[in-house]
C-alpha positions, 0 to 999 in steps of 0.5 A: 502508462501511468502519469501524475496529476495533483494528488492522484495517478492516471492511466491513459488520462483516466483516474487510476486507483492503485491496489497493490500486493507485496510480493518482494521475493517472487523473482528469487523464490518462485518458478514461472508456473508458480508466478502464473498461478499468483498473477491469475489469482491476484488479477481476479481480485482486482489487484493492478500493481505488484511490488517486487524486489529485483535484488534481495540476496546480498552478494556476500551470500548472507542468506537471511535478511530481515529474518527472511531466508532466501534459498532458490534463484541465483541473482548473480547468474546472467540469466536472472534478469532474462527471467525478471523481464519475462515476469514483467511481460507476464504481469502485463498480460494479466493487466498488472503493473510491476513496481520494481525495487532495483535492490533492497536497502541493505545493498546501499547501507552495506556499500554494495551500491554506492555513488561510484556504481549506481549510474552503471546499474541505472543504465543497465536497468534502463536498457533492460526495462524501459521498453516495458509499459507496466514498470514503476520504479521504487527506490529504497527498500525498508530504509530511511532516506537520510541514511545514504541520502546521496546514494539514493538521490544519485540512483534516482536521478540516474535511473530517471535519466535512463527511463524518464517515462515511468513513475518513481517513488521510494519505499521507506523504513517503518513508520516513515514517509518518503516525502521527509527526504525526497519530496523536492527531488525531481525524480520522485513522482509520488510518495510512499509511507510504511505505517508498519506493523506495530500497535499503539503501545509498541513504540519502543521495541528495538535498539534502533527505535528513536524516542524523538521520532514522529509516532503515529501508532496505528493511525496511518491516515496521519501520514497522508496529512503529513504528506499533504503538508509538503510542497508540492503535494504529491500523491501518496499511499501506504506501501507497507501497512500491517501485513495480514497474518504477521505478529504484531510488532514482528519479533515477539512470538507471544504477541497476537497476529494482525488480521483481516479487520486490521487490513480493512482499517488501514485501507479505508483510513488512508484512502478516505484521507486522500491516498491514491491507493493502498498496498496489501501484504500477507506474511506468507506471500511477502516471503513466499513461504513453502513449509516443504522448503524450509523455515519462514519468518515472523511467525508465518503460519501457512504456505503462500498458496494458502495465503492467497485465499486469506480473507483480507486479501479478497476484501480490498476489491470492494474498496477499489470498486467503491472508489471507482464508482465515483470521481474520487479525484474530485473528492476531499476529506469531509471531517467538517460534516461530522457532527458527533465529536471525533474520537481517537484511535480505533474510534476514529471515523473517516469521511471522504466526499465529493459533490454528489457522494459521501463515504464514511468508515467506522471501525467500531460500528458506533452511531454518528451524526452527519451534516447533510447541508452540502447536499441540500437540494439533492436526493441522496440514497444511503446504504451500509456497505459491509466491507467484508462482502461488499454487499450494499443494504439500503438505509434510506433516502435523504432530501431537504434534510440538514442532518441525520444520525446513522446507526450501523447494524451490529454483526455479532462478530469480532469486528463491526466495521461498516462503510456508509455510502451516500450517493445522489439519485439522478 
């Protein structure tokens, strides 16, 4: 079972690196055999959390929410929650936690869940699911916390009272952070942010956009900094970055797609800034698109089973393995080691290190100079890690050297991101 200590999560007292996948509509759209297929695929790639919504289709049978059609399982049928419990148990058999979102945010914003009935639903959920060890509760569902704050707060308190042993968070609206509304709430154990699906130049696209809102663009690492400005500081992670295979900005089909290199950038940027993990998403998998069953949303291009092999989804295991190769809970942001002037946007270099290690991520592959004074008296081996393959190639050994220039090798592809890995040699 998971617990929280300072900025990180722990499982049975050991550091737990969250590598999540977004499978919102699994319960409404997949058969048991299909779910087994999904869990088997993801568990082999090191995923240990899957984000699932229990109730997505609205009781009024609206049919489509957030542009995604829902057309298979009836969530109002009595046997639906029996099936949901079976899926939770199935996930546990594959070593995965289920981050369950009780109801999509529209259930609250449209009044189906309100202050008069959330306690009843919380009691139902507690009796059903609290016995399962692999549960994480997620309030919200693509919604701002200041919209119906009292309902979400009451829901969180009620569910925490029913199930005090499982961790709880809040999945917010795009370009927002749950700490802005709920950080002081006792039911919220860790924060989530949704850095979203927009480029730097896509600040204003829809009628709901607010020119006065905080705007970080693609700099998702800034949400980690914002999170750490709250008291108390709670763990945080990007629970919805730009999905692989989704249109940039979501709504204009003439725009390009977010791809694997963008997935890696969001992951390394946020984790090296101190996030407790990262959640991946793919456009086809979030909605479990099957072209034989009907249309999809956001320019979806392939079936969900094909998308299970998408390159970005297979590459995050290397980040997880890298973080687990050190005591990352003792690490910190090491911007002060960068001697080359820090640049903005895609040229930003992320540095994360501890007493006997240092990681640096460059998205553009430009050379940079580092101070090594913190490792004086230690023998440090340096490697370049290709984040596409996880392969480490030896760069050199550094001992009694105060600074060094590191020059990544160009890959001659459309992406040239690299991870510098420095570790002490015993």
